N, C-alpha and C positions, 0 to 999 in steps of 0.2 A: 502600627509603628510602636505603640506601647509594648506589645508583646515582643516585638523584635529587639527592643532595648532590654527587656527582662530576660530573654531566653534565646541564646544563639542557635538553638535547634529550629526555631521558627523560620519557615521558608515560604515564599509566595510564588505561585505559578499563574500565568495569565495566558488566555487564548486570544492574544492580540487585542486586548481590551484594557490596557493599563490606564489610559486616560478616562474612559467611560466608567471604570470601577475604582477610580481614585487611588490607584496603586503607584502613581509616579513618585510620590514622596518616599514611600517605602523603598522603591528602586534607587532613589538618590542616596538614602541613608545606608542601605545594605545591598549594594550592587551584586555582591557575590551570593546573596541569598534571594535573589529575584531571578526567576527563569521565564523567559518568553518562549512559549510553546507554539505560537502561531494558531491559525484557525484549524485546530486539530484536537478536539476535546478527548477523543479516544486515546490518543498518544499521551496527552497531558495526564490522564488518569493513571496510565501505566508508569509514567515518570514519578507521579505523586506516590503511588504504591511502593515503588522502589525506594524512594526517599524515606517513607515510613518504615520500611523493612530494615533500614540501617539506623533508625533512631531519631530521624528528623520529625518535625511537626509541620507537614505541608498543608498550606491553605491554597487549594486550587480554585480559581475564580473565573466565572464566565456568566453569560446571561442564562436565566433559567431554562429558556426554550432549547438551548444548545446542549444541556445535560442529557436530554432525551436521546441524543444520537450516541451516547456513551453508556447506555444501560448495561450492556454486557460487561464492560470493564468495571462499572460500579458494582454490579452483582458479584462477579467472580474475583476480580483483582483487589477490591476494597472490602466488600462485606464478607464473602466466603473466606477470605484470608484474614478477616478481622484486623485490618490495618488502620492505623491512627491517621486517617485522611479527613480533612475538613473540606467539604464541598460548599463553596460560597456562591450562592445563586442570586443574581441581581435581575432587576427589570421583570419581576414576576406579576402575574395577574392582569386584569383589565386596566389597572392603574398605570401600566406601561403606555397606554394612550395611543398616540398617533402612529406608532410603529406598526399597529395592526395585528391581525389574528396570528400571523406567523411568529410574532415575537411575544404575544401575550400568553405565556404558559399558564394553563389552568388545570393541568393534570398532574403536576409534579408531586404534590403532597401524597396523592393516592399511590403513585408509583414508588416513591421513596419509603413511605411508612410500611409497605408490605415486605420490604427487603429485610431478611433476618439480620439483626445486629445494627441496623441503621437507626440513628437518632435524628429526630426532626424538630427544628426550632424555627418559629416565625415571630420575630420581635414586632412590637406595636409602634415604636417610634425610634428616633435617633438614640436617645439615652439607653433604651433597652437593647438596641442593636449593639451598642458599644459594650454593655455589660455581658450580653450573650456571647459576643466574640471572645471576651476575656475568659468567660466561664468554660466554653467548649475546648479551649486550648489545654486545659488541665484534665480533660476527660480522655482516657485512653480507649477511644472507640471511634468508628466512623460517624460523622455528623453532617447533616444537610441543614444549612442555614439559609432561610428564604428571606430575601429583601425586596422592597419595592423601589420604584424609580422616582415617583413624583415627590415634591416637597409636601410634607404634612405637618400638622401641629405637633409640637413637642410638649406633651402633657404629663410625662413622668419627669422625675428629677434625678439628679445624681445619687440621691439617698433612697429613692424608691427601691425596695428590695427586689432582687432577681435571684431566684434559686432554680438551677436547672432541674427540670422534672416536676416543678411545683406550679400550679395555677395561682394567679393573684386575683383576689376579690377587690376590684377597684371601687365598687359601690355595693353596699349591703341593701337588701330588700327582702320582702316577705311574700310578694304577690306572684312574681314570675322571675325566672332566671334567664338572662341573655349571656350566652357563651360566645365570645368573639376572639379573633386573633388578627394580627397584622394591621392593615390600614382600617379595618372595620371596627376596631376597639373604640376609637375616638367617636365614630358615628354612633355606636351603641351607647356610649356615655351621653352624647348629645340627645339621643332619643329618650333615654331614661330621665334626663333633666327636664325635657319638655313635657313629660308625663307626670312630673312631680305634682302631687296633690290629687291625681286621678288613680295612679297605680304606683306601688312601691317596687321598683325594678332593681334586681340584683344583677350586677354586671361582672362577669368573670373574664379575665384575660388569660386565655389558654395558649400561652406562647410556646410551651413545650408540648407538642402533639404526641411525640413518642420519645420516652415513655410517658404515658398519660397519667395525670393526677386523678386517679379514681376516687379517692377519699373526698376531695373537695367537691367534685362533681356530684357524687351521690348525696353528700350532706346537703348541698344546696337544693338539689331536686326534691329531696324529702321535705325540705322546709317550704318550698314554693309550690311544688306540685305541677309546674309547667315550665317548659324549656324552649328557647329559641336559639339556634346556632347561626352565626353570621361569618361568612368568609368570602374572600376574593379568589374563588376557586370553583371548580365543578362541585355540585352538591354530591355527586357520586364519588365515594371513596376518600373524601377529604376530611377536614377537621370535624365537620358535622357528623359524618359517618362514624368517626372514632368515638364521639360522644354518645351516639346512639348505641353503639356496640356495648359500651359500659353500662348505660342506663337500662337497656332492654333486658340485661341479665340481672342487674342488681336493684333497679328502682324504676320500673316501667311507669312513665308519665307521658302526657300529651307533648309531642315535640314537633316543631316546625323548623325546617332547614332553609335558611336563606343563602343563596349562592347562585352560580351560573347554571342554568337548566339545560344541560346536554347540548350545548351549541358552542360555536366559536365566536370570538369577539370580532371587532371591526375597528377601523381607524376613527379617531376622535379624541377629544380631550378626556382626561381621566374623569373629570366631573360629569361630562356628557354620558360617558359609558356607564358609570356607576348608576346614573339615573335610568338609563335605558334598560339595563339588565337587572334592575330591581335591588341594587345594593346601597340605596340611599337611606338617609335618616328617616325620610317620610315612609319608605317601605317598611323599615324596622318598626316604626310607630304603628303602622297599619296592622302588621302581623301580631304585635304585642296586644293590640286591642281586640283582634279577632280571637286569639287563643285565650284571652282573659274573660271572654263572655261566658 
């Protein structure tokens, strides 16, 4: 809505999910700049690409699991054409909870970051999601913005810096580096606080996965000598893999990747699923202690 007031080129598109994705207020304010595309993500992407081709800034919105049915259109009509389309992806990861495995997309970062020209952003809380939304609007390129469903703590502030393409060091330390994104950043901070006095843990919020902030990651790894990555995503191909790719080339150190281990999720509350699949504060603490020995 802020962007809509600032720039009349901003248009939203929905795949019959305006209420679930909180687009109703935008639709009321700017009815001519809201397009309801129905349950047809492939068509929605072609419409968005066409809008971008004539100078609009389209924000195409759906659940993360449904973007996977439109990979051909994302690859060719958006990325190959290098159109300024923003893919807003909601209800991602195990945090989607009771909707179950079909709706808990855990493969999207791996798929999106491999596409040439695609930028990938995963905010850690409400405030960062807001700042990221504003930031990507001014970027003349395809962007995939990954959002969670459940209510989580808002631990950044309106003045917490957000710079597209830069990692944020939320806690400095010298013994081990924990790189997290999305809903697991808060869990990583809690783990670091609980280990205070035992281990000095550095926590990095890697909200921009592509382009990745090589400099911050390498500098931290050189300082601590040990790295753990935490994400609500498959360990294969996700944020952790992106960190490993950087450090394996520039600063090889012991690394442990926390994430979903090559399996689908199931129905349950977000908290229950995070515990069962090893994405909890307790698991992060356990792995920090293991790698620190």
